C-alpha positions as CSV (number, residue, x, y, z in Angstrom):
1,M,22.4,-104.6,-50.4
2,N,19.4,-106.7,-51.9
3,N,17.8,-105.6,-55.5
4,Q,15.9,-102.3,-54.4
5,E,18.9,-101.1,-52.5
6,E,20.8,-101.8,-55.3
7,L,18.3,-99.8,-57.7
8,Y,18.7,-96.9,-55.1
9,F,21.8,-96.7,-55.2
10,S,22.6,-96.5,-58.8
11,E,20.2,-93.6,-58.6
12,L,21.2,-91.9,-56.5
13,S,24.7,-92.1,-57.8
14,K,22.9,-90.6,-61.1
15,Q,21.2,-87.8,-59.3
16,R,24.4,-86.9,-57.2
17,A,26.5,-86.6,-61.0
18,N,23.9,-84.1,-61.5
19,G,23.9,-81.7,-58.6
20,A,28.0,-82.5,-59.0
21,D,27.8,-80.8,-62.7
22,V,26.3,-77.7,-60.7
23,L,28.8,-77.4,-57.7
24,E,31.7,-77.9,-60.2
25,M,30.5,-74.8,-62.6
26,K,32.3,-71.5,-62.0
27,F,30.2,-69.4,-60.5
28,M,29.6,-72.3,-57.5
29,Q,33.3,-72.7,-57.0
30,G,33.6,-71.7,-53.9
31,V,30.7,-73.7,-52.3
32,K,32.6,-76.8,-51.6
33,N,35.8,-75.0,-50.5
34,S,33.6,-73.0,-47.6
35,I,31.9,-76.4,-46.6
36,A,34.8,-79.0,-46.4
37,E,37.2,-75.6,-44.5
38,K,34.2,-75.0,-42.0
39,Y,36.9,-75.4,-39.0
40,S,39.2,-73.1,-37.8
41,D,41.4,-76.1,-36.2
42,Q,43.1,-78.8,-38.6
43,A,41.1,-82.4,-38.8
44,H,38.5,-81.7,-37.0
45,F,37.0,-84.3,-38.5
46,I,38.3,-86.6,-36.3
47,Y,35.6,-86.0,-34.2
48,E,32.8,-86.1,-37.0
49,L,34.3,-89.7,-37.7
50,L,33.6,-90.7,-33.9
51,Q,30.4,-89.1,-33.2
52,N,28.9,-91.3,-36.4
53,A,30.9,-94.4,-34.6
54,D,28.9,-93.7,-31.6
55,D,26.1,-93.1,-33.8
56,A,26.4,-96.6,-34.8
57,K,26.6,-98.1,-31.3
58,A,30.4,-99.1,-31.7
59,T,31.9,-99.4,-28.9
60,S,35.5,-99.8,-30.3
61,A,37.4,-97.0,-32.6
62,R,40.7,-97.8,-34.5
63,F,42.6,-94.8,-36.7
64,L,45.6,-96.3,-38.2
65,L,47.8,-93.5,-39.6
66,S,50.4,-94.0,-42.7
67,E,52.4,-91.0,-45.1
68,D,49.7,-92.0,-47.7
69,K,46.2,-92.5,-45.8
70,L,44.2,-92.3,-42.7
71,V,42.2,-95.2,-42.0
72,F,39.7,-95.5,-39.4
73,A,37.3,-98.2,-38.4
74,H,34.8,-99.2,-35.8
75,N,33.0,-102.1,-34.7
76,G,29.1,-100.5,-34.8
77,T,26.2,-102.7,-35.3
78,R,24.0,-100.4,-37.6
79,R,25.1,-100.9,-41.5
80,F,25.5,-98.4,-44.0
81,S,21.8,-97.9,-45.5
82,V,21.0,-96.2,-48.9
83,S,17.2,-94.8,-49.1
84,N,15.3,-93.9,-52.6
85,P,16.8,-90.7,-53.5
86,E,12.9,-89.5,-55.1
87,T,12.0,-89.4,-51.6
88,E,14.7,-87.6,-49.5
89,E,12.8,-84.8,-48.4
90,E,10.2,-86.9,-46.7
91,D,12.2,-90.0,-45.3
92,T,14.1,-86.9,-43.7
93,A,11.3,-86.0,-41.6
94,N,11.0,-89.4,-40.7
95,G,13.8,-90.1,-40.1
96,M,14.6,-92.9,-42.6
97,L,17.3,-91.0,-44.6
98,G,19.8,-93.5,-45.7
99,D,23.4,-93.3,-44.7
100,I,25.0,-93.1,-48.3
101,N,22.0,-90.5,-49.2
102,A,23.3,-88.7,-45.8
103,I,26.1,-88.5,-46.1
104,T,26.4,-87.3,-49.8
105,S,24.3,-84.7,-49.4
106,I,24.8,-81.7,-48.1
107,G,22.7,-80.3,-44.7
108,N,20.6,-83.4,-44.8
109,S,20.6,-85.6,-42.6
110,N,18.7,-87.8,-40.1
111,K,20.1,-85.9,-37.2
112,G,17.9,-84.3,-34.7
113,E,18.0,-80.9,-33.3
114,A,19.9,-81.4,-30.0
115,S,22.1,-84.8,-30.9
116,I,25.3,-85.6,-32.1
117,G,23.4,-87.4,-35.0
118,K,24.3,-89.1,-38.4
119,F,26.1,-87.7,-41.2
120,G,26.1,-84.0,-42.6
121,V,27.9,-81.7,-42.7
122,G,30.2,-81.9,-40.7
123,F,31.6,-85.4,-42.9
124,K,32.3,-83.1,-45.8
125,A,35.2,-81.5,-43.8
126,V,37.4,-84.8,-45.2
127,F,37.5,-82.9,-48.3
128,Q,40.2,-80.8,-46.4
129,Y,42.5,-83.8,-47.0
130,T,41.2,-85.8,-49.2
131,S,39.4,-86.4,-52.8
132,T,37.7,-89.7,-52.4
133,P,36.9,-91.1,-49.7
134,H,36.3,-95.5,-49.2
135,I,33.5,-96.5,-47.4
136,Y,33.7,-100.4,-46.9
137,D,30.9,-101.3,-44.4
138,P,29.5,-105.2,-44.5
139,N,26.3,-103.8,-46.4
140,V,28.2,-101.8,-49.2
141,F,31.8,-101.3,-50.8
142,C,32.1,-97.6,-51.9
143,K,33.7,-93.9,-52.6
144,I,32.7,-90.5,-52.7
145,E,34.0,-88.4,-55.9
146,R,33.2,-85.2,-57.4
147,F,32.3,-84.6,-53.4
148,I,29.3,-85.9,-53.7
149,V,28.6,-88.8,-55.8
150,P,28.9,-92.9,-54.5
151,A,31.1,-95.0,-56.7
152,R,30.6,-98.9,-56.1
153,I,33.9,-100.4,-55.2
154,S,34.3,-104.5,-55.6
155,E,36.6,-105.1,-53.4
156,D,37.0,-105.5,-49.8
157,F,39.4,-103.1,-47.8
158,A,42.4,-106.1,-47.0
159,G,42.5,-105.7,-42.7
160,R,38.8,-104.9,-42.6
161,R,37.9,-107.0,-39.7
162,A,34.3,-109.2,-40.2
163,D,32.3,-106.9,-38.1
164,E,34.1,-104.0,-38.8
165,T,32.5,-100.6,-40.9
166,L,35.8,-99.3,-42.3
167,F,36.9,-95.5,-43.5
168,V,39.5,-95.2,-46.5
169,F,40.8,-91.8,-46.4
170,P,43.6,-91.8,-49.2
171,F,45.8,-88.3,-49.5
172,D,44.8,-87.7,-52.8
173,H,44.1,-83.9,-52.5
174,S,45.0,-81.7,-55.2
175,E,46.0,-78.7,-53.4
176,R,46.8,-79.9,-50.1
177,S,50.1,-82.6,-50.0
178,A,50.6,-86.0,-48.5
179,A,53.1,-84.8,-46.3
180,E,50.6,-81.9,-45.1
181,A,47.6,-84.1,-44.1
182,Y,49.8,-86.5,-42.1
183,E,51.4,-83.7,-40.2
184,D,48.0,-82.3,-39.5
185,I,46.4,-85.5,-38.3
186,S,49.2,-86.7,-36.6
187,E,49.2,-83.6,-34.3
188,K,45.6,-83.8,-33.5
189,L,45.2,-88.0,-33.1
190,R,47.7,-87.3,-30.3
191,S,45.9,-84.3,-28.6
192,L,42.1,-85.2,-29.3
193,D,40.5,-83.1,-25.4
194,Y,38.6,-86.5,-23.5
195,P,36.8,-87.8,-27.0
196,L,35.0,-90.4,-25.2
197,L,33.8,-88.7,-22.1
198,F,30.3,-87.7,-23.2
199,L,29.7,-90.5,-26.1
200,S,27.0,-93.1,-24.9
201,N,28.9,-96.2,-27.1
202,L,32.3,-95.6,-27.5
203,K,34.8,-97.1,-24.8
204,D,38.2,-97.2,-26.6
205,I,39.7,-95.3,-29.2
206,S,43.5,-97.2,-30.7
207,L,45.7,-95.3,-32.7
208,E,48.5,-96.9,-34.6
209,I,50.6,-94.1,-36.0
210,P,54.6,-94.4,-37.3
211,D,56.9,-95.1,-34.6
212,A,54.2,-94.4,-32.2
213,L,51.2,-96.2,-30.6
214,G,48.4,-94.9,-28.2
215,L,45.3,-95.3,-26.5
216,Y,42.3,-93.2,-25.7
217,G,40.1,-95.0,-23.0
218,K,36.8,-94.2,-20.5
219,S,36.1,-97.1,-17.9
220,I,33.3,-96.8,-15.4
221,V,34.9,-97.4,-11.4
222,Q,31.6,-96.3,-9.6
223,R,28.1,-95.2,-9.9
224,Q,25.6,-93.9,-8.2
225,Q,22.2,-92.3,-7.7
226,F,20.6,-90.0,-6.5
227,G,17.1,-88.8,-6.9
228,D,17.0,-88.0,-10.6
229,T,20.9,-87.5,-10.9
230,V,23.6,-89.6,-12.0
231,A,27.1,-89.7,-10.2
232,E,30.0,-91.5,-12.1
233,L,33.4,-91.7,-11.3
234,I,35.0,-92.1,-14.6
235,C,38.7,-93.2,-15.3
236,L,40.1,-91.4,-18.8
237,T,43.2,-92.7,-20.5
238,Q,44.5,-89.8,-22.3
239,N,47.9,-89.5,-25.0
240,D,50.1,-86.7,-23.9
241,S,53.7,-86.8,-26.4
242,D,53.4,-90.4,-26.9
243,E,52.9,-90.9,-23.0
244,L,49.8,-92.5,-21.2
245,Y,48.0,-90.8,-18.0
246,D,44.6,-91.0,-16.2
247,D,42.3,-88.8,-15.5
248,N,39.6,-89.4,-12.6
249,L,36.6,-86.9,-12.5
250,W,32.6,-87.6,-11.0
251,L,30.2,-87.1,-13.8
252,F,27.2,-85.4,-12.5
253,S,24.1,-86.0,-15.1
254,R,20.3,-85.5,-15.6
255,K,17.6,-85.6,-18.5
256,D,15.3,-82.6,-19.2
257,S,11.8,-83.0,-20.4
258,N,13.2,-84.0,-24.1
259,G,15.2,-87.1,-22.4
260,H,18.3,-84.8,-22.9
261,T,21.6,-85.7,-20.7
262,Y,23.5,-82.5,-18.9
263,S,26.1,-82.7,-16.8
264,V,29.1,-81.4,-14.9
265,G,32.1,-82.8,-13.7
266,F,34.7,-82.3,-11.3
267,F,38.8,-83.2,-11.6
268,L,40.5,-85.5,-9.2
269,D,44.0,-85.5,-8.2
270,D,46.3,-88.5,-7.3
271,K,45.3,-87.7,-3.2
272,E,40.8,-88.1,-4.9
273,N,41.0,-83.6,-3.8
274,L,39.1,-81.6,-6.4
275,T,41.0,-80.1,-8.5
276,P,40.6,-77.3,-10.4
277,K,40.8,-77.6,-14.5
278,Q,39.3,-75.2,-16.8
279,H,37.5,-76.6,-20.3
280,S,35.4,-74.9,-22.7
281,A,32.1,-75.9,-23.0
282,F,31.3,-79.8,-24.3
283,C,28.6,-80.2,-26.8
284,F,30.0,-83.9,-26.7
285,F,33.3,-82.9,-28.1
286,P,34.7,-79.6,-27.5
287,T,33.6,-76.3,-28.5
288,K,34.8,-72.8,-28.7
289,E,32.8,-71.2,-26.0
290,V,34.8,-70.5,-22.8
291,T,32.7,-71.0,-19.7
292,G,35.3,-69.6,-16.8
293,L,34.6,-72.7,-14.8
294,N,37.5,-75.2,-12.5
295,F,35.2,-77.6,-13.8
296,I,34.0,-79.4,-17.2
297,I,30.2,-79.0,-18.4
298,H,28.5,-80.5,-21.4
299,A,25.1,-80.4,-22.9
300,P,23.5,-80.9,-26.0
301,F,23.4,-77.5,-27.2
302,L,22.0,-76.2,-30.4
303,L,25.4,-75.5,-32.0
304,T,26.5,-72.7,-35.4
305,D,27.5,-74.6,-38.3
306,S,31.1,-74.6,-37.7
307,R,30.4,-76.6,-33.7
308,E,32.9,-73.9,-32.4
309,G,30.4,-71.3,-31.0
310,I,26.6,-72.4,-29.0
311,R,24.1,-70.7,-31.3
312,A,22.3,-67.3,-29.0
313,G,18.8,-66.3,-28.7
314,V,17.7,-69.9,-28.9
315,Q,15.6,-71.0,-26.0
316,H,16.7,-74.4,-25.8
317,N,20.3,-73.5,-25.6
318,K,18.8,-70.8,-22.6
319,D,17.1,-73.7,-21.0
320,M,20.6,-76.0,-21.3
321,I,22.6,-73.2,-19.9
């Protein structure tokens, strides 16, 4: 960070400490839990981490799980930034809010209405398992204390590659044991539902879990254009009970008048014949909205706060449907 960013970071830390004092008052004690525990399925924050990696233009990401912590790293080219804490309202409106400002805010980010965007409330789900997430970026080393307070770290994390942004989540939660965190996260990492299919940049995710290695991959085998429709034959590599297998599908995509991409995908069997597969609706990642269709659909829906449901009565969602 340059001298100006150092000053912004220092002021941000002081400002957030004042906010943490309020959050820790007795009448506010349920706020943090209601934010961190908003997802019904465990370890949902893994999807949030992948969203932010894709937003940072990462093509590759890796998870390293051990009994006392989770490490997540990606090769994104956009670096962590910090902006003036006194102009956050204006910066948010202009899409100029710093990443550290956003990640230490509650519900404040540069995220557009119909995008997966940058750090917002979703990142707070990591506090289900950790009290002090650490961030090691080529531009800054810091950790988050007291839910929203950024603090500098003097030394890099051993094992971080030069081009990586790396997160460390120690299992130090006061109400959830390290063993429980390990079990939840291990199960989630092994059972992600097509995490790469609708992302723009990420092409592979590697997993390193004690006694197991894993991989999620995406490759475009063939691409054709039919007017305003793009057809792609995609091969997806998935984990399933410690075994790798491939799923193949034809994905058809278009853009609406605002440039938002929506898609339908039809799966193929080993003989390249269409085969029915039922999935919930996707908004980059799976929601809990049942479609009843024998193919997969995706659109940048406006979701409920938990990212599990599609908001009703919103014209944008009606247009997407």
